C-alpha positions in Angstrom: -87.3 37.3 102.9 -84.5 39.5 104.2 -86.2 39.8 107.6 -86.8 36.0 107.9 -83.2 35.2 106.9 -81.7 37.6 109.5 -83.9 36.2 112.2 -83.0 32.6 111.2 -79.3 33.5 111.2 -79.7 34.9 114.8 -81.5 31.7 115.8 -78.7 29.5 114.3 -76.2 31.1 116.8 -77.9 29.3 119.6 -76.8 25.7 120.5 -78.6 22.8 118.8 -80.1 21.6 122.1 -81.6 25.0 122.8 -83.0 25.4 119.3 -84.7 22.0 119.6 -86.4 23.0 122.8 -87.1 26.7 122.3 -86.5 27.5 118.7 -90.0 27.3 117.4 -91.3 29.4 120.3 -88.8 32.1 119.8 -89.2 32.1 116.1 -92.9 32.7 116.5 -92.2 35.6 118.9 -89.7 37.1 116.5 -92.2 36.9 113.6 -94.9 38.6 115.7 -92.5 41.4 116.7 -91.6 41.9 113.1 -95.3 42.1 112.1 -95.8 44.8 114.8 -93.1 46.9 113.2 -90.1 46.0 115.3 -86.8 46.4 113.4 -85.3 43.1 112.2 -81.8 44.4 113.0 -82.9 45.1 116.6 -84.4 41.6 116.9 -81.3 40.0 115.4 -79.0 41.8 117.9 -81.3 40.7 120.8 -81.0 37.1 119.5 -77.2 37.4 119.3 -77.1 38.7 122.9 -79.2 35.9 124.0 -77.1 33.3 122.2 -74.0 34.6 123.9 -75.7 34.3 127.3 -76.9 30.8 126.6 -73.6 29.6 125.4 -71.6 31.2 128.2 -73.9 30.1 131.0 -75.4 26.8 129.6 -78.5 27.5 131.6 -81.1 24.8 130.9 -78.8 22.5 129.1 -79.8 18.9 129.6 -77.6 16.8 131.9 -76.3 14.6 129.0 -72.7 13.6 129.0 -72.2 14.3 125.3 -73.3 17.9 125.6 -71.3 18.7 128.7 -68.3 16.8 127.4 -68.3 18.9 124.3 -68.6 22.1 126.4 -65.7 21.0 128.6 -63.5 20.1 125.6 -64.2 23.4 123.8 -63.5 25.3 127.0 -60.2 23.4 127.5 -59.3 24.2 123.9 -60.2 27.9 124.4 -58.0 28.2 127.5 -54.9 26.4 126.1 -55.0 27.5 122.4 -55.3 31.1 123.5 -51.9 30.7 125.1 -50.5 29.0 122.0 -51.7 31.8 119.8 -50.5 34.8 122.0 -47.6 33.6 124.1 -45.1 33.2 121.2 -46.0 36.8 120.2 -44.7 37.9 123.6 -41.2 36.6 122.8 -41.4 38.1 119.3 -42.4 41.5 120.6 -39.5 41.6 123.0 -37.0 41.2 120.2 -33.3 40.7 120.5 -31.4 41.6 123.7 -28.2 43.6 124.1 -26.1 44.7 127.1 -24.7 48.2 126.7 -23.0 50.9 128.7 -21.9 54.5 128.1 -18.5 53.5 129.5 -17.6 51.3 126.5 -18.1 47.8 125.1 -19.5 45.2 127.4 -18.9 41.4 127.2 -20.8 39.2 127.1 -23.2 41.2 125.0 -26.2 39.3 126.3 -27.4 38.1 129.6 -27.4 34.3 130.3 -30.6 32.6 131.2 -29.3 30.1 133.7 -25.6 30.9 133.9 -23.5 33.7 135.4 -24.2 37.3 134.6 -20.9 38.9 135.4 -20.0 41.5 132.8 -16.7 43.1 131.8 -15.7 46.3 130.3 -13.4 45.9 127.3 -10.3 48.2 127.7 -7.4 48.6 125.3 -5.3 45.8 126.8 -7.4 44.2 129.5 -10.8 43.6 130.8 -12.2 45.6 133.7 -15.2 45.1 136.0 -18.2 46.5 134.3 -20.4 49.3 135.9 -23.3 48.0 138.0 -26.8 47.6 136.6 -29.5 50.0 137.6 -32.3 48.7 139.8 -34.5 48.9 136.8 -32.0 46.8 134.8 -32.2 44.1 137.5 -36.0 44.1 137.2 -35.6 43.7 133.4 -33.2 40.8 133.7 -35.2 38.8 136.2 -38.5 39.5 134.5 -37.1 38.3 131.2 -35.8 35.2 132.9 -39.3 34.6 134.4 -40.9 35.0 131.0 -38.6 32.4 129.4 -39.1 29.9 132.4 -42.9 30.3 132.4 -42.9 29.9 128.6 -41.0 26.6 128.8 -42.9 25.3 131.8 -46.2 26.0 130.0 -45.0 24.2 126.9 -44.1 21.2 129.1 -47.6 21.2 130.6 -49.3 21.6 127.2 -47.2 18.7 125.8 -48.5 16.4 128.6 -52.1 17.5 127.9 -51.7 17.2 124.1 -50.2 13.7 124.5 -53.0 12.5 126.7 -55.6 14.1 124.3 -54.1 12.2 121.3 -53.9 8.9 123.2 -57.5 9.3 124.3 -58.7 9.9 120.8 -56.9 6.8 119.5 -58.5 4.6 122.2 -62.0 5.9 121.7 -64.7 4.0 119.8 -65.7 6.8 117.5 -65.9 5.7 113.8 -63.9 8.7 112.6 -61.3 8.6 115.4 -58.4 8.3 113.0 -59.3 11.5 111.2 -59.7 13.3 114.5 -56.4 11.7 115.7 -54.7 13.1 112.6 -56.0 16.6 113.3 -54.8 16.3 116.9 -51.3 15.3 115.6 -51.0 18.5 113.5 -48.5 20.1 116.0 -46.3 17.0 115.8 -46.4 17.0 112.0 -45.5 20.7 112.0 -42.5 20.2 114.3 -41.3 17.3 112.2 -41.5 19.6 109.1 -39.5 22.3 110.9 -36.9 19.7 112.0 -36.5 18.4 108.5 -36.0 21.9 107.1 -33.4 22.7 109.8 -31.5 19.5 109.0 -31.6 20.3 105.3 -30.4 23.8 105.9 -27.5 22.6 108.0 -26.5 20.1 105.3 -26.2 22.8 102.6 -24.8 25.4 104.9 -21.1 26.4 104.0 -18.6 25.5 106.6 -15.4 26.8 104.9 -14.7 30.3 103.6 -11.9 32.3 102.0 -11.4 36.0 101.6 -11.8 37.5 98.1 -10.5 40.9 98.9 -11.8 43.5 101.3 -14.6 42.2 103.5 -16.0 39.9 100.9 -16.1 36.1 101.7 -16.5 33.2 99.3 -17.8 29.8 100.4 -15.6 26.9 99.6 -18.3 24.3 100.0 -22.0 24.1 100.6 -24.7 26.2 98.8 -25.2 29.7 100.3 -28.2 30.5 98.1 -29.9 27.2 99.0 -29.2 27.9 102.7 -30.8 31.3 102.4 -33.8 29.9 100.6 -34.3 27.2 103.1 -34.2 29.7 105.9 -37.0 31.7 104.2 -39.0 28.5 103.7 -38.4 27.5 107.3 -39.8 30.8 108.6 -42.9 30.4 106.4 -43.5 26.8 107.3 -42.9 27.4 111.0 -45.5 30.3 111.1 -48.0 28.4 108.9 -47.6 25.2 110.9 -48.1 27.1 114.2 -51.3 28.7 113.1 -52.6 25.6 111.3 -51.9 23.5 114.3 -54.1 25.7 116.5 -57.0 25.3 114.0 -56.6 21.6 113.7 -56.4 21.0 117.4 -59.5 23.2 117.9 -61.4 21.0 115.3 -60.2 17.8 117.0 -61.4 19.1 120.4 -64.8 19.7 118.9 -65.1 16.3 117.2 -63.3 14.0 119.7 -64.9 11.6 122.1 -62.9 11.6 125.3 -63.2 9.4 128.3 -64.1 11.1 131.6 -60.7 10.5 133.2 -58.9 12.1 130.2 -61.5 15.0 130.3 -60.7 15.6 134.0 -57.0 15.7 133.1 -57.6 18.2 130.4 -59.6 20.3 132.8 -56.7 20.3 135.2 -54.3 21.2 132.3 -56.4 24.2 131.3 -56.5 25.5 134.9 -52.7 25.2 135.2 -52.1 26.8 131.8 -54.4 29.8 132.7 -52.6 30.3 136.0 -49.2 30.2 134.3 -50.5 32.6 131.6 -51.5 35.1 134.3 -48.0 34.9 135.8 -46.6 35.5 132.3 -48.7 38.6 132.1 -47.3 39.8 135.4 -43.7 39.1 134.3 -44.2 40.9 131.0 -45.7 44.0 132.7 -42.8 44.0 135.2 -40.3 43.7 132.3 -41.8 46.8 130.6 -41.8 48.8 133.8 -38.2 47.8 134.4 -37.3 49.2 131.0 -38.9 52.5 131.8 -37.2 52.7 135.2 -33.8 51.7 133.7 -34.0 54.5 131.1 -34.6 57.1 133.7 -32.0 55.8 136.2 -29.3 55.4 133.5 -29.5 59.1 132.7 -28.0 60.0 136.1 -24.7 57.9 136.0 -22.7 55.2 134.3 -24.5 51.9 134.4 -25.1 48.7 132.4 -28.4 48.8 130.6 -30.3 45.8 129.2 -31.9 46.9 125.9 -34.3 45.2 123.6 -35.0 45.8 119.9 -38.8 46.3 120.2 -39.5 48.2 123.5 -42.2 50.3 121.8 -44.4 47.2 121.5 -44.6 46.7 125.2 -47.8 48.7 125.8 -49.9 47.3 122.9 -48.7 43.8 123.6 -49.6 44.2 127.3 -53.1 45.1 126.3 -53.4 42.1 123.9 -51.8 39.8 126.5 -54.2 41.0 129.2 -57.2 40.3 127.0 -55.8 36.8 126.1 -55.2 36.0 129.7 -58.8 37.0 130.6 -60.2 34.8 127.9 -57.9 31.9 129.0 -59.0 32.2 132.6 -62.6 32.5 131.6 -62.4 29.3 129.5 -60.6 27.4 132.3 -63.2 28.5 134.7 -66.0 27.3 132.4 -64.1 24.0 131.9 -63.9 23.5 135.6 -67.6 24.2 136.1 -68.6 22.0 133.3 -66.5 19.1 134.7 -68.2 19.6 138.1 -71.6 19.2 136.5 -70.4 16.0 134.8 -68.8 14.6 137.9 -71.7 15.4 140.2 -74.8 15.1 138.0 -74.0 12.7 135.2 -71.3 10.2 136.1 
């Protein structure tokens, strides 16, 4: 019973179309190998390896629109949702920024994203031109700018793809399209919940204070405790909504029925997202290299340094980001190939 169940579990890892065509034959072969003394674990591992090859290459899959459409949708989801899962971690891993110098206090204390980046050294009675940045500091500044720009640009591309996906579901003829549409709208519901909590927090936030001696301050209005509690709730809801949205959109991509024109648009979206994801990896690696160069160069003179709160996370995050980019590019490539089969052999 144990052998049979393990073999059946391995067979269930194959796509349904493959099991319908080859399942009985392979099950018979696996049973004969077991009777000849072959280890069930070895057979199961071989089955799993074969299932991975079949799912990744789709060799022998019938040229049916439903099958290739599902493969294309899931590949699009794999490419885009990988970005949604990992890219925010890049910004979190960088942490907060601060401009420092051994010569004294520097203002402004942070670099501007799109504005001027002229810094001043605070003296006793006046402001003086700040020391220059190291070459590594310039790499850090422009790499961080590139990371933010690429992040926002990819969000814009994803918003267009998500909107087209939701509209396509609503216009489909599937009987359960409203349930799938609700799953696809999970990111929108999560954002609305975040906005509601932000507004509520702003309403109860104190706006007037008075000193009660020393450095203690007492709020004259609002509710400080409620403000703090809503901030904690907002953090939990934002993270939970982010993760839940990824799961819901993945389920919607699996169940949805999408017209060929919208499927082609989704394929293009996944390719663009994968390309921007690769550029994000390059910018993040450059940012970390700039931090290392800056630390070595700043030791030989008085310079401005651009520091971040979590520099030690750069190397492990680079490895995670590289793996995620590889998966996103692979899924985008699969989506492109699947769409080519649809456009040339099915439509």
